[in-house]
N, C-alpha and C positions, 0 to 999 in steps of 0.2 A: 436488693440492691442488684438491673439490669447492666451491665456495663453493653456499649456495643459500639465495636472496631471498623471502621470504614479504611482503604484502601483503594489512599486520592490516585487519578492516576498521574503518572511522569511529566510533564507535555512542557519539558527543562528543553528538550533536544526538537531538532528541526526534524528530521529523518522519518516519516507514519510510512510505512512500507502497506500500511493492513488498510483496505479503507472500504467501507459499510457503506451501500446506499439508504440509508434511510426509506426511500421509498421500498426500494423493493426488497426491502427485509422484515421479514413474519416473527420474528421471535423467537426460530424454533428451536435456537441454542444448537444446530449441528458444527457447526463454525468450532466453539466454545470444548466444545468434543473432540474433535476430531485432533485438537491446534497442539503441538509437540512439546510445542515453552513453553504449554502455561502460561501462554500470554493475555489472550480472549476469558471475559471472565463475562459470563450471563449479567444484563442490567436489574437491578432489583426493580425494576417498572414492568409484568407482566406482560410483555406484547409487545412493545420497547429491542430496537435495539442492542448487540452485546456490545461492554466497553472494552479497547484493547486501551491495556496496561502495561505501560514501560516497553513500544515500543524497538528499543533498539534490539531488544535485543529475542526476534525474529530472525530467524534461519532463514524463510524467502523456498519455502521444502512448498509451497501451498497446496496443503493440506485439506487450511479454510478453506482456498479456492473449489479446489472440486466437492466437497464436502457439502458447500450452500445449492439446496435445492432451486430457490433462487436466481443464484444470477445478484447476488448485492454486494457481491463480498470483492474483490479484484486484491489484486496486489506488485503494486510497483514497484520493480529493481530498484538495487544498494545504487546510489551514483556512480560508484566506482565500474558497476557491470555497466554502463548506461553506452551509450553506442554515441560519439558524437565527431564531430570531423570541421575540421577550419578548413578553411581558400586561402591558401596563398598566396594568391595579386590583394585584395578587400581582407586578407583579418578577421572575418569573420567567421565564429563560430554554429557551428548549426549539431540541434542531436534530431533525430530520430518520434515524431511525437509532438512536433512541435504546430503550434496555426500557421506559420505564415512558412513556410520552407522554401527554402531558395528554391531558382527554373534548375530542369533541369541539364546539369554543364553537357553541353555538348562538343568540348573541344577534345579527343584522341591525347590518350597522354604520351608523355613523354618519354623514349626509348635512349 
């Protein structure tokens, strides 16, 4: 009797710190070997990009990004560590890397 065990990915959380570009990934699995948390596992299909299991366990060390020879792996910082600011006069909230950044604030600060 043969029993196969499968580990389904945990997609219940919203945070995905590790992004793998399927167009650039060649399936070499160097990021799998470099991951210190063992949350990146090889895909069962040969040549396909690895699968990120339990992304909430990521330490944000960047070893997977540094080890990728093709640059297919990118790391998004934690939500609590992303830089943002809020304009006092309008109340609008902005983040670095947003699609439509606000115009440059030329008014000097009030001392």
